[in-house]
MIDREN-695412 format. One record per residue: residue in three letters; x, y, z of N, C-alpha, C, O in turn; residue number from 1. Coordinates in Angstrom, 3 decimals. Layout:
BEGIN
SITE / resn / n_c1 / n_c2 / n_c3 / ca_c1 / ca_c2 / ca_c3 / c_c1 / c_c2 / c_c3 / o_c1 / o_c2 / o_c3 / resi
SITE / ALA / X / Y / Z / X / Y / Z / X / Y / Z / X / Y / Z / NUM
...
***
This chain:
BEGIN
SITE / resn / n_c1 / n_c2 / n_c3 / ca_c1 / ca_c2 / ca_c3 / c_c1 / c_c2 / c_c3 / o_c1 / o_c2 / o_c3 / resi
SITE / MET / -10.441 / -13.190 / -16.442 / -9.676 / -13.027 / -15.214 / -9.722 / -14.120 / -14.413 / -10.837 / -14.604 / -14.223 / 1
SITE / LYS / -8.604 / -14.723 / -13.798 / -8.635 / -15.674 / -12.826 / -9.415 / -15.454 / -11.631 / -10.124 / -14.456 / -11.498 / 2
SITE / ALA / -9.295 / -16.429 / -10.693 / -10.164 / -16.102 / -9.427 / -9.709 / -14.962 / -8.638 / -10.473 / -14.093 / -8.218 / 3
SITE / ILE / -8.259 / -14.987 / -8.419 / -7.427 / -13.803 / -8.014 / -6.241 / -13.831 / -8.632 / -5.478 / -14.789 / -8.755 / 4
SITE / GLU / -6.087 / -12.388 / -9.134 / -4.976 / -11.926 / -9.927 / -4.373 / -10.815 / -9.498 / -4.966 / -9.901 / -8.926 / 5
SITE / THR / -2.826 / -10.843 / -9.822 / -2.024 / -9.855 / -9.282 / -1.926 / -8.743 / -10.551 / -1.782 / -8.994 / -11.748 / 6
SITE / PHE / -2.046 / -7.494 / -9.920 / -1.874 / -6.124 / -10.661 / -0.986 / -5.444 / -10.207 / -0.780 / -5.506 / -8.995 / 7
SITE / VAL / -0.186 / -4.586 / -11.035 / 0.622 / -3.590 / -10.702 / -0.291 / -2.306 / -11.140 / -0.991 / -2.232 / -12.150 / 8
SITE / VAL / -0.115 / -1.348 / -10.164 / -1.047 / -0.018 / -10.427 / -0.066 / 0.893 / -11.282 / 1.057 / 1.163 / -10.856 / 9
SITE / ASP / -0.433 / 1.258 / -12.244 / 0.378 / 2.354 / -13.211 / 0.219 / 3.683 / -12.844 / -0.749 / 4.283 / -13.310 / 10
SITE / SER / 1.025 / 4.288 / -12.058 / 0.656 / 5.665 / -11.755 / 1.478 / 6.645 / -12.291 / 1.628 / 7.728 / -11.726 / 11
SITE / ASP / 2.147 / 6.290 / -13.568 / 2.841 / 7.173 / -14.194 / 1.918 / 8.410 / -14.646 / 0.805 / 8.329 / -15.165 / 12
SITE / GLY / 2.546 / 9.426 / -14.371 / 2.097 / 10.754 / -14.717 / 1.316 / 11.315 / -13.569 / 1.001 / 12.504 / -13.596 / 13
SITE / TRP / 0.966 / 10.515 / -12.518 / -0.004 / 11.048 / -11.413 / 0.856 / 11.845 / -10.555 / 2.060 / 11.617 / -10.444 / 14
SITE / SER / 0.270 / 12.740 / -9.972 / 0.811 / 13.543 / -8.684 / 0.825 / 12.608 / -7.371 / 0.136 / 11.594 / -7.256 / 15
SITE / HIS / 1.699 / 13.096 / -6.421 / 1.604 / 12.318 / -5.186 / 0.338 / 12.377 / -4.596 / -0.006 / 11.389 / -3.947 / 16
SITE / ALA / -0.474 / 13.381 / -4.688 / -1.623 / 13.395 / -4.032 / -2.746 / 12.254 / -4.576 / -3.502 / 11.602 / -3.854 / 17
SITE / GLN / -2.642 / 12.190 / -6.110 / -3.433 / 11.117 / -6.788 / -2.955 / 9.800 / -6.284 / -3.802 / 8.938 / -6.049 / 18
SITE / ILE / -1.676 / 9.543 / -6.088 / -1.067 / 8.182 / -5.622 / -1.808 / 7.974 / -4.379 / -2.532 / 6.984 / -4.274 / 19
SITE / VAL / -1.678 / 8.917 / -3.319 / -2.263 / 9.052 / -2.156 / -3.640 / 8.270 / -2.057 / -3.936 / 7.289 / -1.374 / 20
SITE / ASP / -4.467 / 9.096 / -3.051 / -5.792 / 8.753 / -3.047 / -6.239 / 7.347 / -3.459 / -7.209 / 6.725 / -3.025 / 21
SITE / ALA / -5.238 / 6.919 / -4.489 / -5.393 / 5.480 / -4.982 / -5.059 / 4.525 / -3.931 / -5.805 / 3.570 / -3.714 / 22
SITE / CYS / -3.928 / 4.725 / -3.223 / -3.696 / 3.663 / -2.256 / -4.774 / 3.789 / -1.146 / -5.117 / 2.719 / -0.642 / 23
SITE / ARG / -5.312 / 4.816 / -0.725 / -6.484 / 4.747 / 0.328 / -7.547 / 4.129 / -0.347 / -8.121 / 3.311 / 0.372 / 24
SITE / LEU / -7.976 / 4.227 / -1.394 / -9.016 / 3.592 / -2.110 / -8.811 / 2.120 / -2.166 / -9.740 / 1.393 / -1.814 / 25
SITE / ILE / -7.629 / 1.578 / -2.594 / -7.325 / 0.204 / -2.522 / -7.514 / -0.397 / -1.273 / -8.143 / -1.447 / -1.145 / 26
SITE / LEU / -6.931 / 0.297 / -0.220 / -7.095 / -0.151 / 1.384 / -8.408 / -0.390 / 1.662 / -8.799 / -1.410 / 2.229 / 27
SITE / ARG / -9.176 / 0.589 / 1.255 / -10.689 / 0.568 / 1.681 / -11.468 / -0.674 / 0.862 / -12.391 / -1.333 / 1.340 / 28
SITE / ALA / -11.019 / -0.811 / -0.185 / -11.607 / -1.873 / -0.926 / -11.460 / -3.162 / -0.449 / -12.402 / -3.955 / -0.457 / 29
SITE / VAL / -10.182 / -3.483 / 0.032 / -9.917 / -4.781 / 0.399 / -9.927 / -5.022 / 2.040 / -9.679 / -6.127 / 2.524 / 30
SITE / GLN / -10.250 / -3.832 / 2.851 / -10.248 / -3.867 / 4.139 / -11.028 / -5.178 / 4.870 / -10.629 / -5.707 / 5.908 / 31
SITE / CYS / -12.227 / -5.589 / 4.107 / -12.953 / -6.833 / 4.797 / -12.118 / -7.944 / 4.652 / -12.255 / -8.678 / 5.631 / 32
SITE / SER / -11.316 / -8.378 / 3.848 / -10.489 / -9.504 / 3.584 / -9.031 / -9.357 / 4.289 / -8.193 / -10.238 / 4.095 / 33
SITE / VAL / -8.775 / -8.375 / 5.005 / -7.366 / -8.108 / 5.757 / -7.331 / -8.821 / 6.951 / -8.190 / -8.734 / 7.829 / 34
SITE / SER / -6.219 / -9.615 / 6.991 / -6.266 / -10.355 / 8.452 / -4.846 / -9.765 / 9.246 / -4.795 / -9.835 / 10.474 / 35
SITE / ARG / -3.958 / -9.311 / 8.636 / -2.693 / -8.728 / 9.186 / -2.242 / -7.543 / 8.372 / -2.710 / -7.358 / 7.248 / 36
SITE / TYR / -1.327 / -6.719 / 8.913 / -0.598 / -5.483 / 8.041 / 0.459 / -5.158 / 8.654 / 0.548 / -5.442 / 9.849 / 37
SITE / GLU / 1.524 / -4.479 / 7.983 / 2.577 / -3.998 / 8.791 / 3.028 / -2.828 / 7.905 / 2.767 / -2.745 / 6.705 / 38
SITE / THR / 3.715 / -1.954 / 8.599 / 4.382 / -1.103 / 7.757 / 5.662 / -0.400 / 8.365 / 5.955 / -0.728 / 9.515 / 39
SITE / ASP / 6.450 / 0.520 / 7.728 / 7.565 / 1.222 / 8.412 / 6.990 / 2.647 / 8.580 / 6.075 / 3.108 / 7.898 / 40
SITE / VAL / 7.586 / 3.230 / 9.491 / 7.229 / 4.609 / 9.911 / 8.601 / 5.596 / 9.857 / 9.173 / 5.928 / 10.895 / 41
SITE / PRO / 9.034 / 6.003 / 8.587 / 10.078 / 6.980 / 8.602 / 10.125 / 7.867 / 9.493 / 9.088 / 8.025 / 10.137 / 42
SITE / THR / 11.161 / 8.618 / 9.784 / 11.015 / 9.753 / 10.672 / 10.194 / 10.785 / 10.007 / 10.066 / 10.793 / 8.783 / 43
SITE / THR / 9.587 / 11.732 / 10.843 / 8.471 / 12.709 / 10.547 / 9.190 / 13.618 / 9.333 / 10.386 / 13.900 / 9.396 / 44
SITE / SER / 8.381 / 14.024 / 8.281 / 9.113 / 14.566 / 7.182 / 8.353 / 16.060 / 7.357 / 7.217 / 16.006 / 7.828 / 45
SITE / GLY / 8.799 / 17.171 / 7.071 / 8.287 / 18.417 / 6.948 / 7.121 / 18.408 / 5.812 / 6.248 / 19.268 / 5.926 / 46
SITE / ASP / 7.070 / 17.774 / 5.057 / 6.077 / 17.791 / 3.923 / 4.765 / 16.895 / 4.181 / 3.879 / 16.756 / 3.338 / 47
SITE / TRP / 4.760 / 16.356 / 5.345 / 3.716 / 15.488 / 5.627 / 2.485 / 16.457 / 6.037 / 2.746 / 17.539 / 6.563 / 48
SITE / PRO / 1.154 / 16.074 / 5.798 / 0.165 / 16.919 / 6.080 / -0.209 / 16.475 / 7.756 / 0.117 / 15.341 / 8.109 / 49
SITE / PRO / -0.742 / 17.193 / 8.534 / -1.076 / 17.030 / 9.731 / -1.693 / 15.700 / 10.179 / -1.355 / 15.176 / 11.241 / 50
SITE / ASP / -2.736 / 15.083 / 9.235 / -3.258 / 13.772 / 9.492 / -2.392 / 12.771 / 9.223 / -2.693 / 11.696 / 9.740 / 51
SITE / VAL / -1.246 / 12.800 / 8.464 / -0.402 / 11.778 / 8.245 / 0.713 / 11.932 / 9.288 / 1.478 / 10.975 / 9.412 / 52
SITE / VAL / 0.901 / 13.021 / 10.055 / 1.829 / 13.023 / 10.917 / 1.394 / 12.444 / 12.249 / 2.120 / 11.898 / 13.080 / 53
SITE / ALA / 0.017 / 12.667 / 12.318 / -0.834 / 11.990 / 13.632 / -1.014 / 10.549 / 13.355 / -0.816 / 9.809 / 14.319 / 54
SITE / ALA / -1.385 / 9.939 / 12.111 / -1.168 / 8.625 / 11.800 / -0.019 / 7.971 / 12.162 / 0.024 / 6.842 / 12.651 / 55
SITE / ALA / 1.037 / 8.782 / 11.888 / 2.630 / 8.341 / 12.027 / 2.743 / 8.006 / 13.390 / 3.234 / 6.934 / 13.743 / 56
SITE / ASP / 2.197 / 9.102 / 14.413 / 2.430 / 8.940 / 15.779 / 1.751 / 7.731 / 16.285 / 2.298 / 7.167 / 17.232 / 57
SITE / VAL / 0.456 / 7.142 / 15.736 / -0.322 / 6.265 / 16.525 / 0.537 / 5.014 / 15.835 / 0.671 / 3.992 / 16.509 / 58
SITE / LEU / 1.048 / 5.069 / 14.666 / 1.893 / 3.754 / 14.397 / 3.070 / 3.504 / 15.039 / 3.396 / 2.368 / 15.384 / 59
SITE / ARG / 3.873 / 4.684 / 15.264 / 5.096 / 4.570 / 15.995 / 4.799 / 4.092 / 17.503 / 5.583 / 3.369 / 18.118 / 60
SITE / GLY / 3.683 / 4.532 / 17.995 / 3.421 / 4.057 / 19.290 / 3.130 / 2.349 / 19.276 / 3.565 / 1.579 / 20.133 / 61
SITE / VAL / 2.253 / 1.939 / 18.042 / 2.209 / 0.419 / 18.116 / 3.619 / -0.179 / 18.015 / 3.850 / -1.197 / 18.668 / 62
SITE / ALA / 4.721 / 0.439 / 17.144 / 5.916 / -0.275 / 16.910 / 6.729 / -0.373 / 18.315 / 7.548 / -1.261 / 18.549 / 63
SITE / THR / 6.379 / 0.679 / 19.221 / 7.040 / 0.381 / 20.607 / 6.691 / -0.861 / 21.244 / 7.512 / -1.473 / 21.928 / 64
SITE / ARG / 5.426 / -1.297 / 21.041 / 4.973 / -2.496 / 21.517 / 4.993 / -3.723 / 20.679 / 5.092 / -4.837 / 21.195 / 65
SITE / THR / 4.918 / -3.575 / 19.633 / 4.993 / -4.691 / 18.749 / 5.961 / -5.124 / 17.602 / 6.011 / -6.220 / 17.042 / 66
SITE / GLY / 6.750 / -3.960 / 17.373 / 7.885 / -3.821 / 16.449 / 9.135 / -3.381 / 16.821 / 9.800 / -4.058 / 17.604 / 67
SITE / ARG / 9.543 / -2.362 / 16.380 / 11.074 / -2.023 / 16.674 / 11.008 / -0.455 / 16.221 / 10.399 / -0.013 / 15.246 / 68
SITE / VAL / 11.806 / 0.295 / 17.194 / 12.014 / 1.556 / 16.902 / 13.286 / 1.861 / 16.920 / 13.818 / 1.521 / 17.977 / 69
SITE / GLU / 14.121 / 2.468 / 16.021 / 15.478 / 2.897 / 15.948 / 15.670 / 4.230 / 16.603 / 14.791 / 5.085 / 16.706 / 70
SITE / SER / 16.834 / 4.323 / 17.014 / 17.364 / 5.463 / 17.669 / 17.148 / 6.907 / 16.994 / 16.977 / 7.940 / 17.642 / 71
SITE / GLN / 17.178 / 6.830 / 15.775 / 16.909 / 8.118 / 14.775 / 15.202 / 8.203 / 14.787 / 14.729 / 9.247 / 14.340 / 72
SITE / GLY / 14.279 / 7.184 / 15.265 / 13.035 / 7.319 / 15.131 / 12.432 / 6.490 / 13.989 / 11.213 / 6.359 / 13.870 / 73
SITE / TYR / 13.326 / 5.933 / 13.150 / 12.494 / 5.123 / 12.291 / 11.803 / 3.941 / 12.763 / 12.386 / 3.315 / 13.648 / 74
SITE / ALA / 10.648 / 3.486 / 12.348 / 9.942 / 2.503 / 13.229 / 9.426 / 1.409 / 12.261 / 9.296 / 1.716 / 11.076 / 75
SITE / ARG / 9.123 / 0.156 / 12.674 / 8.699 / -0.811 / 11.942 / 7.529 / -1.469 / 12.841 / 7.797 / -2.049 / 13.893 / 76
SITE / THR / 6.251 / -1.341 / 12.365 / 5.323 / -1.785 / 13.363 / 5.211 / -3.331 / 13.755 / 4.520 / -3.741 / 14.687 / 77
SITE / GLY / 5.966 / -4.111 / 12.934 / 5.477 / -5.492 / 12.949 / 4.112 / -5.700 / 12.502 / 3.366 / -4.772 / 12.191 / 78
SITE / ALA / 3.775 / -7.001 / 12.472 / 2.634 / -7.444 / 11.763 / 1.501 / -7.231 / 12.899 / 1.592 / -7.711 / 14.029 / 79
SITE / ILE / 0.386 / -6.418 / 12.426 / -0.616 / -6.102 / 13.369 / -1.952 / -6.727 / 12.933 / -2.420 / -6.536 / 11.811 / 80
SITE / ARG / -2.565 / -7.513 / 13.914 / -3.919 / -8.285 / 13.455 / -4.844 / -7.165 / 13.141 / -4.996 / -6.142 / 13.810 / 81
SITE / ALA / -5.485 / -7.516 / 11.956 / -6.639 / -6.461 / 11.504 / -7.617 / -6.377 / 12.414 / -8.093 / -7.426 / 12.851 / 82
SITE / VAL / -8.111 / -5.088 / 12.879 / -9.175 / -4.869 / 13.507 / -9.538 / -3.409 / 12.895 / -8.636 / -2.661 / 12.518 / 83
SITE / ARG / -10.776 / -3.080 / 12.824 / -11.297 / -1.930 / 12.098 / -11.348 / -0.932 / 13.461 / -12.322 / -0.864 / 14.211 / 84
SITE / ASP / -10.043 / -0.143 / 13.626 / -10.174 / 0.568 / 14.769 / -8.992 / 1.577 / 14.326 / -8.425 / 1.521 / 13.235 / 85
SITE / GLU / -8.687 / 2.604 / 15.451 / -8.026 / 3.693 / 15.119 / -6.684 / 3.424 / 14.525 / -6.181 / 4.284 / 13.802 / 86
SITE / VAL / -6.025 / 2.239 / 14.780 / -4.669 / 1.789 / 14.346 / -4.914 / 1.444 / 12.594 / -4.098 / 1.768 / 11.731 / 87
SITE / TRP / -6.177 / 0.744 / 12.334 / -6.192 / 0.634 / 10.904 / -6.423 / 1.622 / 10.129 / -6.036 / 1.626 / 8.960 / 88
SITE / SER / -7.238 / 2.821 / 10.794 / -7.508 / 4.061 / 10.123 / -6.178 / 4.835 / 10.044 / -6.035 / 5.656 / 9.138 / 89
SITE / ALA / -5.148 / 4.611 / 10.987 / -3.949 / 5.403 / 10.951 / -3.154 / 4.670 / 9.753 / -2.548 / 5.346 / 8.921 / 90
SITE / PHE / -3.173 / 3.532 / 9.710 / -2.536 / 2.781 / 8.671 / -3.083 / 3.070 / 7.294 / -2.276 / 3.000 / 6.367 / 91
SITE / VAL / -4.132 / 3.334 / 7.067 / -4.907 / 3.720 / 5.724 / -4.519 / 5.312 / 5.237 / -4.354 / 5.716 / 4.086 / 92
SITE / THR / -4.437 / 6.030 / 6.446 / -3.893 / 7.367 / 6.271 / -2.425 / 7.490 / 5.899 / -1.961 / 8.288 / 5.085 / 93
SITE / PHE / -1.725 / 6.540 / 6.646 / -0.163 / 6.747 / 6.613 / 0.485 / 5.832 / 5.704 / 1.670 / 6.049 / 5.448 / 94
SITE / ALA / -0.131 / 4.784 / 5.140 / 0.337 / 3.751 / 4.082 / 0.939 / 4.354 / 2.981 / 2.037 / 3.944 / 2.604 / 95
SITE / PRO / 0.384 / 5.256 / 2.422 / 0.914 / 5.843 / 1.070 / 2.267 / 6.743 / 1.337 / 2.990 / 7.070 / 0.396 / 96
SITE / TRP / 2.493 / 7.042 / 2.434 / 3.756 / 7.803 / 2.760 / 4.720 / 6.946 / 3.298 / 5.735 / 7.520 / 3.691 / 97
SITE / SER / 4.685 / 5.730 / 3.425 / 5.721 / 4.831 / 3.897 / 6.495 / 4.349 / 2.910 / 5.994 / 4.418 / 1.788 / 98
SITE / TYR / 7.739 / 3.808 / 3.012 / 8.612 / 3.130 / 2.198 / 8.225 / 1.755 / 1.981 / 8.523 / 1.184 / 0.932 / 99
SITE / ASP / 7.541 / 1.154 / 2.963 / 7.180 / -0.226 / 2.690 / 5.708 / -0.536 / 3.698 / 5.616 / -0.354 / 4.911 / 100
SITE / ALA / 4.713 / -1.021 / 2.818 / 3.681 / -1.368 / 3.606 / 3.094 / -2.707 / 2.995 / 3.097 / -2.814 / 1.769 / 101
SITE / THR / 2.614 / -3.686 / 3.738 / 1.883 / -4.802 / 3.303 / 0.720 / -5.304 / 3.955 / 0.687 / -5.307 / 5.185 / 102
SITE / VAL / -0.157 / -5.693 / 3.340 / -1.505 / -6.186 / 3.761 / -1.737 / -7.794 / 3.319 / -1.758 / -8.168 / 2.147 / 103
SITE / TRP / -1.873 / -8.492 / 4.251 / -2.096 / -9.898 / 4.018 / -3.598 / -10.228 / 4.040 / -4.328 / -9.453 / 4.658 / 104
SITE / ASP / -4.061 / -11.148 / 3.515 / -5.527 / -11.879 / 3.377 / -5.535 / -12.743 / 4.381 / -4.566 / -13.218 / 4.973 / 105
SITE / VAL / -6.889 / -12.964 / 4.585 / -7.129 / -14.502 / 5.589 / -6.500 / -15.694 / 5.284 / -6.427 / -16.537 / 6.179 / 106
SITE / ASP / -5.951 / -15.969 / 4.011 / -5.261 / -17.025 / 3.507 / -3.780 / -16.901 / 3.792 / -3.088 / -17.877 / 3.503 / 107
SITE / GLY / -3.166 / -15.777 / 4.347 / -2.068 / -15.474 / 4.464 / -1.124 / -14.991 / 3.228 / 0.089 / -15.195 / 3.190 / 108
SITE / HIS / -1.909 / -14.285 / 2.174 / -1.227 / -13.960 / 0.953 / -1.242 / -12.683 / 1.298 / -1.988 / -12.117 / 2.097 / 109
SITE / ASP / -0.115 / -12.126 / 0.454 / 0.059 / -10.569 / 0.648 / -0.699 / -10.201 / -0.520 / -0.360 / -10.568 / -1.645 / 110
SITE / SER / -1.885 / -9.367 / -0.258 / -2.701 / -8.907 / -1.107 / -2.524 / -7.390 / -1.575 / -2.937 / -7.005 / -2.670 / 111
SITE / VAL / -1.949 / -6.653 / -0.760 / -1.650 / -5.304 / -1.171 / -0.026 / -5.010 / -0.626 / 0.346 / -5.393 / 0.483 / 112
SITE / SER / 0.802 / -4.328 / -1.513 / 2.058 / -3.939 / -1.111 / 2.401 / -2.775 / -1.789 / 2.420 / -2.632 / -3.012 / 113
SITE / PHE / 2.722 / -1.796 / -0.779 / 3.277 / -0.455 / -1.273 / 4.749 / -0.211 / -1.115 / 5.277 / -0.629 / -0.084 / 114
SITE / ALA / 5.392 / 0.342 / -1.907 / 6.820 / 0.575 / -1.694 / 6.782 / 2.174 / -2.150 / 5.879 / 2.720 / -2.784 / 115
SITE / ASP / 8.002 / 2.774 / -1.655 / 8.435 / 3.980 / -1.848 / 7.365 / 4.994 / -2.010 / 7.161 / 5.423 / -3.145 / 116
SITE / GLU / 6.617 / 5.455 / -0.962 / 5.646 / 6.204 / -0.791 / 4.599 / 6.060 / -1.939 / 4.345 / 7.007 / -2.683 / 117
SITE / GLY / 3.997 / 4.834 / -2.056 / 3.077 / 4.769 / -3.021 / 3.442 / 4.797 / -4.607 / 2.605 / 4.811 / -5.509 / 118
SITE / GLU / 4.898 / 4.801 / -4.775 / 5.297 / 4.732 / -6.207 / 5.221 / 3.397 / -6.656 / 5.106 / 3.291 / -7.877 / 119
SITE / SER / 5.253 / 2.359 / -6.014 / 4.958 / 1.059 / -6.463 / 3.896 / 0.410 / -5.573 / 3.899 / 0.362 / -4.343 / 120
SITE / VAL / 2.991 / -0.077 / -6.416 / 1.691 / -0.883 / -5.615 / 1.387 / -1.931 / -6.572 / 1.141 / -1.787 / -7.770 / 121
SITE / VAL / 1.440 / -3.133 / -5.815 / 1.071 / -4.311 / -6.409 / -0.315 / -4.937 / -5.421 / -0.382 / -4.912 / -4.192 / 122
SITE / VAL / -1.093 / -5.349 / -6.148 / -2.498 / -5.662 / -5.582 / -2.741 / -7.100 / -5.973 / -2.416 / -7.474 / -7.100 / 123
SITE / ARG / -3.300 / -7.934 / -5.098 / -3.901 / -9.166 / -5.493 / -5.485 / -9.221 / -5.276 / -6.003 / -9.397 / -4.173 / 124
SITE / LEU / -6.216 / -9.040 / -6.528 / -7.740 / -8.841 / -6.448 / -8.376 / -9.954 / -7.053 / -7.849 / -10.656 / -7.916 / 125
SITE / ASP / -9.602 / -10.118 / -6.556 / -10.731 / -11.004 / -7.217 / -11.380 / -10.057 / -8.198 / -10.983 / -8.904 / -8.367 / 126
SITE / ARG / -12.369 / -10.585 / -8.818 / -13.150 / -9.834 / -9.772 / -13.994 / -8.635 / -9.210 / -14.080 / -7.572 / -9.825 / 127
SITE / HIS / -14.614 / -8.867 / -8.004 / -15.478 / -8.004 / -7.438 / -14.564 / -6.759 / -7.034 / -14.878 / -5.603 / -7.320 / 128
SITE / ARG / -13.294 / -7.136 / -6.277 / -12.600 / -5.894 / -5.877 / -12.111 / -5.152 / -7.207 / -12.223 / -3.937 / -7.365 / 129
SITE / TYR / -11.515 / -6.090 / -8.212 / -11.193 / -5.364 / -9.342 / -11.908 / -4.394 / -10.237 / -11.457 / -3.462 / -10.903 / 130
SITE / ASP / -13.253 / -4.884 / -10.076 / -14.345 / -4.022 / -10.861 / -14.457 / -2.593 / -9.790 / -14.479 / -1.469 / -10.292 / 131
SITE / ALA / -14.511 / -2.760 / -8.555 / -14.637 / -1.688 / -7.572 / -13.306 / -0.861 / -7.860 / -13.451 / 0.332 / -8.125 / 132
SITE / ILE / -12.266 / -1.294 / -7.836 / -11.035 / -0.308 / -7.973 / -10.808 / 0.201 / -9.304 / -10.214 / 1.270 / -9.440 / 133
SITE / ALA / -11.276 / -0.546 / -10.438 / -11.034 / -0.102 / -11.872 / -12.040 / 0.747 / -12.236 / -11.891 / 1.399 / -13.269 / 134
SITE / ALA / -13.131 / 0.877 / -11.527 / -14.204 / 1.849 / -11.815 / -13.703 / 3.223 / -11.350 / -14.132 / 4.272 / -11.831 / 135
SITE / VAL / -12.853 / 3.165 / -10.473 / -12.340 / 4.516 / -9.860 / -10.990 / 5.001 / -10.526 / -10.803 / 6.152 / -10.918 / 136
SITE / LEU / -10.126 / 4.028 / -10.596 / -8.705 / 4.243 / -11.035 / -8.766 / 4.153 / -12.505 / -7.985 / 4.841 / -13.162 / 137
SITE / GLY / -9.715 / 3.282 / -13.162 / -9.558 / 2.857 / -14.557 / -8.871 / 1.724 / -14.981 / -7.713 / 1.569 / -14.592 / 138
SITE / GLU / -9.359 / 0.964 / -15.663 / -8.817 / -0.285 / -16.128 / -7.269 / -0.267 / -16.669 / -6.438 / -1.164 / -16.529 / 139
SITE / THR / -7.137 / 0.768 / -17.205 / -5.656 / 0.856 / -17.878 / -4.586 / 0.990 / -16.804 / -3.404 / 0.718 / -17.012 / 140
SITE / ARG / -5.098 / 1.450 / -15.575 / -4.103 / 1.734 / -14.439 / -3.951 / 0.402 / -13.675 / -2.967 / 0.320 / -12.940 / 141
SITE / LEU / -4.787 / -0.650 / -13.746 / -4.533 / -1.852 / -13.198 / -3.807 / -2.724 / -14.264 / -4.484 / -3.048 / -15.240 / 142
SITE / VAL / -2.702 / -3.083 / -14.210 / -2.059 / -3.868 / -15.275 / -1.570 / -5.229 / -14.456 / -0.991 / -5.265 / -13.371 / 143
SITE / PRO / -1.945 / -6.246 / -15.231 / -1.712 / -7.585 / -14.785 / -0.073 / -7.738 / -14.741 / 0.669 / -7.172 / -15.544 / 144
SITE / GLU / 0.338 / -8.530 / -13.755 / 1.543 / -8.501 / -13.382 / 2.344 / -9.024 / -14.517 / 3.374 / -8.451 / -14.872 / 145
SITE / ASP / 1.889 / -10.120 / -15.108 / 2.895 / -10.576 / -16.332 / 2.928 / -9.761 / -17.290 / 3.982 / -9.816 / -17.924 / 146
SITE / GLU / 1.903 / -8.739 / -17.787 / 2.130 / -7.662 / -18.753 / 3.041 / -6.559 / -18.164 / 3.848 / -5.906 / -18.826 / 147
SITE / TRP / 2.838 / -6.446 / -16.984 / 3.762 / -5.300 / -16.555 / 5.220 / -5.787 / -16.576 / 6.096 / -4.986 / -16.904 / 148
SITE / ARG / 5.550 / -7.115 / -16.227 / 6.832 / -7.457 / -16.481 / 7.468 / -7.588 / -17.907 / 8.671 / -7.490 / -18.148 / 149
SITE / ARG / 6.454 / -7.829 / -18.829 / 6.889 / -7.991 / -20.256 / 7.162 / -6.403 / -20.698 / 8.080 / -6.208 / -21.494 / 150
SITE / ARG / 6.328 / -5.167 / -20.166 / 6.549 / -4.185 / -20.375 / 7.925 / -3.538 / -19.971 / 8.567 / -2.870 / -20.782 / 151
SITE / LEU / 8.323 / -3.751 / -18.764 / 9.790 / -3.384 / -17.916 / 10.660 / -4.073 / -18.793 / 11.583 / -3.393 / -19.243 / 152
SITE / LYS / 10.589 / -5.300 / -19.160 / 11.734 / -5.891 / -20.015 / 11.814 / -5.127 / -21.444 / 12.930 / -4.984 / -21.942 / 153
SITE / GLN / 11.040 / -4.791 / -21.902 / 10.751 / -4.225 / -23.287 / 11.511 / -2.795 / -22.931 / 12.409 / -2.461 / -23.705 / 154
SITE / ARG / 11.211 / -1.934 / -21.816 / 11.927 / -0.740 / -21.538 / 13.163 / -0.860 / -21.431 / 13.919 / -0.126 / -22.067 / 155
SITE / ARG / 13.664 / -1.945 / -20.488 / 15.091 / -2.092 / -20.391 / 15.843 / -2.507 / -21.719 / 17.045 / -2.303 / -21.893 / 156
SITE / LYS / 15.102 / -3.038 / -22.526 / 15.909 / -3.642 / -23.885 / 16.037 / -2.354 / -24.735 / 16.978 / -2.221 / -25.517 / 157
SITE / HIS / 15.013 / -1.335 / -24.564 / 15.155 / -0.144 / -25.451 / 16.093 / 0.755 / -24.753 / 16.498 / 1.661 / -25.482 / 158
SITE / GLN / 16.535 / 0.764 / -23.601 / 17.401 / 1.561 / -23.021 / 18.809 / 1.093 / -23.073 / 19.718 / 1.855 / -22.743 / 159
SITE / ALA / 19.037 / -0.131 / -23.475 / 20.480 / -0.699 / -23.518 / 21.145 / -0.238 / -24.759 / 22.305 / -0.574 / -24.998 / 160
***
């Protein structure tokens, strides 16, 4: 494994609850290296649990100060400087429910990227963080990006 490598999380066959757990695990595993983060906050959905609604409210409040809030309630937080506080906690709770969330490390690289309510997760990991996450998710769930692209290309070829 290279010093830092990019992986796609293979969540095929997982329930949304399993995806949420995996996303939160990943965020906790990288939190000590986070310098900035951002997320969108869609309008509240009836299927969100109470803790997710509360987290969305915190993040929507941040968006009114640092990002933007559209007339229908959709919000973007803009980049938030990482501090382990209630906003970070809200982000960890809410990110798996967002359409887009990104975390940047101290070198300015996007180290975690979520899309489509956690259906797509890309992470940049060093060996230590890889081992910690793989121990919980399983190594087969962390697919090197190059391999993921080859798999995707093969799938598309077979579908054509």
